[in-house]
C-alpha positions in Angstrom: 0.0 0.0 -0.1 1.3 3.4 -1.1 2.1 6.4 1.6 -1.0 8.3 0.3 -3.2 5.3 0.3 -2.2 4.7 4.2 -3.0 8.3 4.9 -6.3 8.0 3.5 -7.2 5.0 5.2 -6.3 6.6 8.5 -8.3 10.0 7.7 -11.5 7.9 6.4 -11.4 5.5 9.4 -10.7 7.8 12.3 -10.6 11.7 11.4 -13.8 11.4 9.1 -15.6 8.9 11.6 -18.7 10.4 13.3 -18.4 8.3 16.4 -16.2 10.1 19.0 -15.6 6.9 20.9 -13.9 5.3 17.9 -11.7 8.5 17.7 -11.0 8.5 21.4 -10.0 4.9 21.6 -7.8 5.3 18.6 -6.0 8.4 20.0 -5.7 6.8 23.4 -3.9 3.6 22.1 -0.4 3.8 23.6 1.5 3.3 20.2 -0.8 6.0 18.4 -0.4 8.4 21.2 3.7 8.0 21.1 3.6 8.4 17.2 1.3 11.4 17.3 3.4 13.0 19.9 6.4 12.8 17.6 4.4 14.0 14.7 2.9 17.1 16.7 6.6 18.1 17.5 7.7 17.8 14.2 4.6 19.7 12.7 5.2 22.4 15.3 9.0 22.6 14.2 7.9 22.9 10.5 5.7 26.0 11.4 2.6 24.0 11.3 2.8 23.4 7.5 0.5 20.7 6.3 -0.7 18.4 8.9 0.7 16.2 11.4 0.4 13.1 9.4 2.5 14.5 6.7 5.5 14.3 9.0 4.9 10.3 9.4 7.6 7.7 8.2 6.1 4.9 6.1 6.4 2.6 9.2 4.6 5.0 11.6 1.9 5.0 8.8 1.6 1.4 8.6 0.9 1.2 12.5 -1.4 4.0 12.5 -3.5 2.5 9.6 -3.4 -0.7 11.4 -4.8 0.6 14.4 -7.3 2.9 12.5 -8.8 -0.3 10.9 -8.8 -2.1 14.2 -10.6 0.7 16.1 -12.9 1.4 13.2 -14.5 -2.2 13.7 -14.0 -2.4 17.5 -17.1 -2.6 19.2 -18.1 0.8 21.4 -17.9 -1.4 24.7 -14.3 -2.1 24.3 -13.2 1.7 24.8 -16.1 1.9 27.5 -14.5 -0.7 29.2 -11.2 0.6 29.1 -12.2 4.0 30.5 -14.1 2.1 33.5 -10.8 -0.1 34.4 -8.7 3.0 34.2 -10.9 4.9 36.3 -10.9 2.5 39.1 -7.3 1.8 39.1 
């Protein structure tokens, strides 16, 4: 899959998704959070040109696309259970 196809998959499955729980589950994932932190830092250094995803490596995009596909199809209860577990720990 090309760099642009991976970006499109992430945008379609997450950014354009109307369900806020899907977005929250995706962005709270540890790997996604770590990658996004790096991308936001690079985006800031570049003077906010483009979007954060433009600064991802191909490998990072593959991980993000894989996670996007997983969370797109994940039941909402999965994220709700995660929130509940974290709130009582």
